[in-house]
C-alpha positions as semicolon CSV with decimal commas, in nm:
position;residue;x (nm);y (nm);z (nm)
1;X;-4,089;-2,635;2,318
2;X;-3,819;-2,840;2,485
3;X;-3,847;-3,215;2,521
4;X;-3,634;-3,201;2,833
5;X;-3,813;-3,072;3,142
6;X;-3,693;-2,732;3,257
7;X;-3,732;-2,563;3,593
8;X;-3,922;-2,237;3,534
9;X;-3,747;-1,920;3,649
10;X;-4,016;-1,847;3,907
11;X;-3,963;-2,193;4,065
12;X;-3,583;-2,178;4,077
13;X;-3,421;-2,181;4,420
14;X;-3,072;-2,159;4,567
15;X;-2,779;-2,182;4,330
16;X;-3,002;-2,236;4,025
17;X;-3,182;-1,909;4,101
18;X;-2,844;-1,736;4,132
19;X;-2,743;-1,870;3,791
20;X;-3,073;-1,767;3,635
21;X;-3,015;-1,417;3,773
22;X;-2,664;-1,418;3,626
23;X;-2,785;-1,538;3,284
24;X;-3,092;-1,314;3,256
25;X;-3,093;-1,126;2,925
26;X;-3,179;-0,758;2,884
27;X;-3,527;-0,865;2,768
28;X;-3,578;-1,001;3,119
29;X;-3,560;-1,377;3,078
30;X;-3,319;-1,668;3,050
31;X;-3,283;-1,823;2,704
32;X;-3,413;-2,178;2,665
33;X;-3,067;-2,282;2,546
34;X;-2,950;-2,222;2,904
35;X;-3,271;-2,315;3,088
36;X;-3,253;-2,661;2,930
37;X;-2,968;-2,727;3,174
38;X;-3,177;-2,638;3,480
39;X;-3,206;-3,002;3,588
40;X;-2,826;-3,035;3,589
41;X;-2,646;-2,729;3,719
42;X;-2,297;-2,864;3,629
43;X;-2,399;-2,880;3,261
44;X;-2,535;-2,523;3,280
45;X;-2,205;-2,404;3,423
46;X;-2,012;-2,598;3,158
47;X;-2,223;-2,455;2,875
48;X;-2,172;-2,104;3,010
49;X;-1,795;-2,150;3,037
50;X;-1,777;-2,294;2,684
51;X;-1,972;-1,997;2,546
52;X;-1,767;-1,747;2,745
53;X;-1,443;-1,904;2,627
54;X;-1,557;-1,911;2,264
55;X;-1,663;-1,547;2,274
56;X;-1,376;-1,402;2,479
57;X;-1,099;-1,662;2,502
58;X;-0,847;-1,580;2,232
59;X;-0,714;-1,232;2,150
60;X;-0,685;-1,327;1,781
61;X;-1,044;-1,225;1,704
62;X;-1,237;-0,922;1,822
63;X;-1,576;-0,958;1,990
64;X;-1,735;-0,813;1,676
65;X;-1,565;-1,077;1,457
66;X;-1,676;-1,355;1,693
67;X;-2,035;-1,230;1,684
68;X;-2,028;-1,216;1,303
69;X;-1,900;-1,575;1,287
70;X;-2,169;-1,685;1,532
71;X;-2,439;-1,520;1,319
72;X;-2,318;-1,690;1,000
73;X;-2,292;-2,032;1,168
74;X;-2,638;-1,995;1,324
75;X;-2,781;-1,893;0,988
76;X;-2,624;-2,191;0,810
77;X;-2,758;-2,422;1,083
78;X;-3,099;-2,250;1,074
79;X;-3,068;-2,186;1,447
80;X;-3,213;-1,868;1,600
81;X;-2,951;-1,868;1,876
């Protein structure tokens, strides 16, 4: 459970609702790692752009290689994201 208050998806309005819709995963929800930014939309946008850049920015690594690196780093950090 997050220590920072989050706006639940069903209570989101306006631009936040649009971002929740954009970030919704195939399982039907928005990950807490993104919802934690719900009280500050600029930080949500920044986090998304950082992730997008890390996963698609440079042509030196394939998407598969980036995903493998992310899995190893998450495992080392004991992080389920």
